[in-house]
MDTraj code that builds the backbone (N, CA, C; nanometers):
import mdtraj as md
import numpy as np

residues = "SER GLU SER ASP ALA SER PHE LEU GLY TYR LYS ARG GLN LYS ASP ARG ALA ALA ARG GLN GLY ARG PRO GLY CYS GLU PRO GLY LYS ASP TYR VAL VAL VAL ASP VAL GLY LYS GLY THR VAL ASP TYR SER ILE LEU ARG LEU THR LYS SER ASN ARG LEU GLU SER VAL PHE ARG SER GLY PHE VAL GLY ALA GLY ASN VAL ILE SER TYR ALA PHE VAL ASP THR VAL PHE ALA".split()
xyz = np.array([
    [0.0840, -0.1186, 0.0000],
    [0.0000, 0.0000, 0.0000],
    [0.0881, 0.1244, 0.0000],
    [0.0269, 0.2378, -0.0268],
    [0.1024, 0.3634, -0.0273],
    [0.1581, 0.3967, 0.1100],
    [0.0811, 0.3670, 0.2160],
    [0.1313, 0.3990, 0.3499],
    [0.2505, 0.3105, 0.3862],
    [0.2508, 0.1848, 0.3409],
    [0.3670, 0.0981, 0.3637],
    [0.4888, 0.1531, 0.2897],
    [0.4680, 0.1937, 0.1654],
    [0.5782, 0.2493, 0.0863],
    [0.6322, 0.3768, 0.1503],
    [0.5438, 0.4588, 0.2047],
    [0.5873, 0.5813, 0.2734],
    [0.6760, 0.5476, 0.3923],
    [0.6361, 0.4461, 0.4693],
    [0.7163, 0.4084, 0.5848],
    [0.8525, 0.3549, 0.5419],
    [0.8561, 0.2782, 0.4338],
    [0.9840, 0.2245, 0.3879],
    [1.0794, 0.3371, 0.3484],
    [1.0269, 0.4420, 0.2860],
    [1.1094, 0.5588, 0.2545],
    [1.1590, 0.6275, 0.3811],
    [1.0718, 0.6428, 0.4790],
    [1.1090, 0.7027, 0.6076],
    [1.2165, 0.6182, 0.6761],
    [1.1962, 0.4856, 0.6759],
    [1.2918, 0.3956, 0.7404],
    [1.4277, 0.4044, 0.6730],
    [1.4283, 0.4154, 0.5417],
    [1.5555, 0.4270, 0.4701],
    [1.6316, 0.5515, 0.5139],
    [1.5607, 0.6636, 0.5289],
    [1.6255, 0.7865, 0.5760],
    [1.6766, 0.7698, 0.7185],
    [1.5960, 0.7070, 0.8045],
    [1.6367, 0.6881, 0.9436],
    [1.7552, 0.5910, 0.9541],
    [1.7596, 0.4886, 0.8684],
    [1.8733, 0.3959, 0.8671],
    [2.0014, 0.4693, 0.8277],
    [1.9892, 0.5580, 0.7312],
    [2.1045, 0.6389, 0.6892],
    [2.1509, 0.7282, 0.8048],
    [2.0567, 0.7878, 0.8756],
    [2.0904, 0.8731, 0.9903],
    [2.1554, 0.7906, 1.1015],
    [2.1063, 0.6681, 1.1226],
    [2.1617, 0.5818, 1.2280],
    [2.3070, 0.5468, 1.1991],
    [2.3413, 0.5309, 1.0723],
    [2.4813, 0.5025, 1.0374],
    [2.5715, 0.6211, 1.0683],
    [2.5121, 0.7390, 1.0825],
    [2.5883, 0.8601, 1.1159],
    [2.5784, 0.8930, 1.2650],
    [2.5234, 0.7998, 1.3439],
    [2.5177, 0.8178, 1.4882],
    [2.3918, 0.8848, 1.5406],
    [2.2960, 0.9163, 1.4521],
    [2.1701, 0.9772, 1.4964],
    [2.0670, 0.8679, 1.5188],
    [1.9570, 0.8991, 1.5874],
    [1.8540, 0.7964, 1.6140],
    [1.7931, 0.7411, 1.4853],
    [1.7647, 0.6122, 1.4863],
    [1.7011, 0.5468, 1.3736],
    [1.5693, 0.4856, 1.4168],
    [1.5099, 0.4037, 1.3319],
    [1.3876, 0.3317, 1.3678],
    [1.4232, 0.2236, 1.4695],
    [1.3356, 0.2055, 1.5672],
    [1.3628, 0.1094, 1.6728],
    [1.2930, -0.0230, 1.6441],
    [1.3700, -0.1320, 1.6303],
    [1.3083, -0.2634, 1.6160],
    [1.2243, -0.2970, 1.7392],
    [1.1154, -0.3709, 1.7181],
    [1.0266, -0.4083, 1.8278],
    [0.9186, -0.3060, 1.8561],
    [0.9102, -0.2024, 1.7746],
    [0.8112, -0.0958, 1.7939],
    [0.7065, -0.0991, 1.6833],
    [0.5896, -0.0422, 1.7141],
    [0.4842, -0.0241, 1.6154],
    [0.4871, 0.1199, 1.5667],
    [0.4553, 0.1391, 1.4390],
    [0.4523, 0.2714, 1.3782],
    [0.3180, 0.2909, 1.3104],
    [0.2582, 0.4077, 1.3297],
    [0.1320, 0.4425, 1.2646],
    [0.1653, 0.5351, 1.1480],
    [0.1158, 0.4993, 1.0306],
    [0.1390, 0.5790, 0.9108],
    [0.0033, 0.6209, 0.8564],
    [-0.0139, 0.7517, 0.8365],
    [-0.1376, 0.8047, 0.7795],
    [-0.1030, 0.8701, 0.6461],
    [-0.1658, 0.8227, 0.5408],
    [-0.1448, 0.8749, 0.4060],
    [-0.2720, 0.9470, 0.3641],
    [-0.2650, 1.0791, 0.3598],
    [-0.3809, 1.1598, 0.3221],
    [-0.3560, 1.2155, 0.1835],
    [-0.4327, 1.1672, 0.0885],
    [-0.4182, 1.2124, -0.0493],
    [-0.5283, 1.3090, -0.0867],
    [-0.5434, 1.3315, -0.2147],
    [-0.6436, 1.4263, -0.2618],
    [-0.7850, 1.3774, -0.2320],
    [-0.8079, 1.2484, -0.2498],
    [-0.9432, 1.1982, -0.2307],
    [-0.9532, 1.0783, -0.1392],
    [-0.8422, 1.0327, -0.0823],
    [-0.8467, 0.9150, 0.0054],
    [-0.7656, 0.9380, 0.1311],
    [-0.7975, 0.8612, 0.2320],
    [-0.7203, 0.8579, 0.3556],
    [-0.6924, 0.7110, 0.3851],
    [-0.5660, 0.6750, 0.3924],
    [-0.5250, 0.5384, 0.4230],
    [-0.4375, 0.5412, 0.5468],
    [-0.4533, 0.4416, 0.6311],
    [-0.3650, 0.4337, 0.7463],
    [-0.3296, 0.2891, 0.7756],
    [-0.2105, 0.2746, 0.8292],
    [-0.1571, 0.1429, 0.8602],
    [-0.0899, 0.1470, 0.9963],
    [-0.0914, 0.0341, 1.0630],
    [-0.0076, 0.0138, 1.1804],
    [0.0931, -0.0922, 1.1389],
    [0.2188, -0.0537, 1.1401],
    [0.3261, -0.1413, 1.0969],
    [0.4165, -0.1731, 1.2144],
    [0.4647, -0.2940, 1.2188],
    [0.5553, -0.3356, 1.3259],
    [0.6912, -0.3660, 1.2644],
    [0.7933, -0.3080, 1.3230],
    [0.9300, -0.3392, 1.2858],
    [0.9786, -0.4417, 1.3873],
    [0.9932, -0.5668, 1.3440],
    [1.0274, -0.6739, 1.4377],
    [1.1706, -0.6579, 1.4884],
    [1.2018, -0.7317, 1.5929],
    [1.3367, -0.7261, 1.6491],
    [1.4419, -0.7725, 1.5489],
    [1.3988, -0.8542, 1.4512],
    [1.4914, -0.8972, 1.3458],
    [1.4896, -0.8002, 1.2270],
    [1.4304, -0.6801, 1.2472],
    [1.4281, -0.5712, 1.1489],
    [1.3442, -0.6033, 1.0252],
    [1.2396, -0.6850, 1.0435],
    [1.1446, -0.7144, 0.9350],
    [1.0191, -0.6310, 0.9563],
    [0.9538, -0.5932, 0.8489],
    [0.8338, -0.5117, 0.8550],
    [0.7109, -0.6016, 0.8463],
    [0.6187, -0.5873, 0.9424],
    [0.4941, -0.6629, 0.9436],
    [0.3772, -0.5659, 0.9446],
    [0.2727, -0.5977, 0.8695],
    [0.1516, -0.5177, 0.8700],
    [0.0603, -0.5696, 0.9808],
    [0.0312, -0.4859, 1.0790],
    [-0.0559, -0.5226, 1.1904],
    [-0.2014, -0.4897, 1.1555],
    [-0.2225, -0.3735, 1.0946],
    [-0.3573, -0.3293, 1.0611],
    [-0.3495, -0.2328, 0.9439],
    [-0.4478, -0.2391, 0.8564],
    [-0.4513, -0.1491, 0.7414],
    [-0.5973, -0.1173, 0.7103],
    [-0.6259, 0.0094, 0.6879],
    [-0.7613, 0.0489, 0.6523],
    [-0.7567, 0.1842, 0.5833],
    [-0.8720, 0.2318, 0.5452],
    [-0.8799, 0.3623, 0.4819],
    [-1.0211, 0.3882, 0.4333],
    [-1.0396, 0.5052, 0.3783],
    [-1.1700, 0.5388, 0.3226],
    [-1.1532, 0.6370, 0.2083],
    [-1.2505, 0.6366, 0.1204],
    [-1.2485, 0.7237, 0.0035],
    [-1.3163, 0.8545, 0.0398],
    [-1.2565, 0.9627, -0.0009],
    [-1.3173, 1.0939, 0.0171],
    [-1.2538, 1.1745, 0.1277],
    [-1.2619, 1.3009, 0.1132],
    [-1.2232, 1.3997, 0.2154],
    [-1.0738, 1.4068, 0.2429],
    [-0.9913, 1.3434, 0.1616],
    [-0.8473, 1.3519, 0.1848],
    [-0.7961, 1.4937, 0.1825],
    [-0.8442, 1.5736, 0.0866],
    [-0.7994, 1.7120, 0.0768],
    [-0.8467, 1.7946, 0.1969],
    [-0.9638, 1.7651, 0.2509],
    [-1.0146, 1.8373, 0.3680],
    [-0.9292, 1.8052, 0.4907],
    [-0.8935, 1.6802, 0.5071],
    [-0.8097, 1.6406, 0.6206],
    [-0.6702, 1.7002, 0.6064],
    [-0.6158, 1.7018, 0.4850],
    [-0.4851, 1.7650, 0.4627],
    [-0.4893, 1.9117, 0.5040],
    [-0.5930, 1.9834, 0.4609],
    [-0.6056, 2.1243, 0.4954],
    [-0.6171, 2.1427, 0.6469],
    [-0.6995, 2.0608, 0.7118],
    [-0.7181, 2.0718, 0.8572],
    [-0.5875, 2.0475, 0.9314],
    [-0.5087, 1.9522, 0.8847],
    [-0.3796, 1.9233, 0.9490],
    [-0.2854, 2.0416, 0.9350],
    [-0.2706, 2.0940, 0.8143],
    [-0.1814, 2.2069, 0.7918],
    [-0.2293, 2.3299, 0.8682],
    [-0.3599, 2.3538, 0.8681],
    [-0.4156, 2.4680, 0.9407],
    [-0.3864, 2.4570, 1.0906],
    [-0.3976, 2.3368, 1.1448],
    [-0.3699, 2.3159, 1.2875],
    [-0.2220, 2.3362, 1.3185],
    [-0.1336, 2.2881, 1.2334],
    [0.0110, 2.3034, 1.2562],
    [0.0497, 2.4502, 1.2591],
    [-0.0066, 2.5284, 1.1675],
    [0.0322, 2.6692, 1.1591],
    [-0.0464, 2.7602, 1.2534],
    [-0.1485, 2.7073, 1.3197],
    [-0.2310, 2.7913, 1.4081],
    [-0.1613, 2.8270, 1.5358],
])
top = md.Topology()
chain = top.add_chain()
for i, resn in enumerate(residues, 1):
    res = top.add_residue(resn, chain, resSeq=i)
    for name in ("N", "CA", "C"):
        top.add_atom(name, md.element.get_by_symbol(name[0]), res)
traj = md.Trajectory(xyz[None], top)
């Protein structure tokens, strides 16, 4: 899914940072990824196992209102 792909990109950046001594993704933790697009909202709960494998714990989403949620998020951040 798109939210899984987003997390993999994030993890790649964090792995690169970890090689430079900065914090990376922690194995054994769950991560929530929310992908808000123009017309859809998808979210996943992903687990990075202790052996550094990615598992999908939960995945769902709905069609519509993605642009409204994007606007509300940005408006809240800048408020």
